Each structure stands twice: as structure tokens, then as C-alpha cells.
N, C-alpha and C positions, 0 to 999 in steps of 0.2 A: 751478571746473574740474570736469568730469565725467571719471571714470575708469572704464573697463570692465575688470574683473578676469578671471582665467582661467576662472571659472565663468559668464561673461557677465552678471554682476550689475553694475549701474551705481551707483557711489559718487560722492559730492560732497565737495568740499573748497575752501577758499580758499587761494590762494597769493599771494605777493608778486611783482609783476612786476619789481621791482628785483633780487631774489635769483635769479629764474629767467627772465631775459629771452629765452631762446632757445626756450621752449616754444611750440609751435604746434598747432593743431587737427589731429588725425589722427596725431600723433607717437606712436611706441612708446616708452614710458618704463618704467623700473624705479624704484620708490620704496622707500627704506629709512628706517626710523626714524619711522614714523607711529604715531599713538595713537588709541584710541577712548575714552579715559578720561573726558574732559569731555563728550563727545557722547552716549554711551550712557546716562549718568545723567540727562540732560535730555530724553530722549525722541526725539532725532533718529534717523531711520532711514537706514541706509547713508550715514553721514557720518563723516569722519575728520579729524583735525588733524595738524599737524606739530610735532615736537619741535625744539628749537634745533639739534640735531645731525643733522636729517633731510637726506637727499640725494635728488635726482631725477637719474637718469641717462637722457639721451635716446639712443635706439638708432637707428642708421641702418638702413634696410630690409634691405640685403644681409647683415646680421649674422645669425649662427645664432640668437641669442636672439630677435630680432625675427621670424624665420621660424617659430619655435616658438609665437609668440603670434598667429599668423594666425587670423582669424575673419571672419565676414561683418559688417562694420561697418555697412553700410546697413540690414540687417534688424534689428540690435540697436538702432540709433538709432530706427528707426520703431516698434519694439515698446515702447521706453521712452516715446516721445512719445504713444503711444496710451493708455498707463496713466494 
């Protein structure tokens, strides 16, 4: 899964489809309880993992939190793929 944070940096992670079956491309999510511990030590760049107690909250677009996260997704995706 690719995640774009509030500073328009793209991060990568692996998720379990069984635990998070409702995640779709383009969804606004809030992730709680992730870690960089095993990934930063092994030289991975902008990669994070999940703890057993991690949560992913999918936000519907009309919500206030999703509106605060608005950005130009198309240009961010193109910029990432050019690098």
C-alpha cells in the first residue's frame, strides 16, 4: 500500500487484506500505531510497519478530517512515478 502523508511524502507498507478488507485506492485513511523500528535499521526508505494494536480508520469524503487532508493526488502520483 502507498500512503501519502500531510507533507506529500509517499510511504510504503504491507497490509493484510483479511484484517482491512474495505481499503480501496484513493481512500482517505487515518493510521494509528505504526512503527519504523525494524525498517529504519535495515535501510528501507519511507517504509513503515504495523504493530498488533494498529488501526486504520477509513474516512468518508464529506467528513471534516478528510476535507483537511485534501491535496492534488494526480500530481503527487505523477511526481512519485517519475522519481
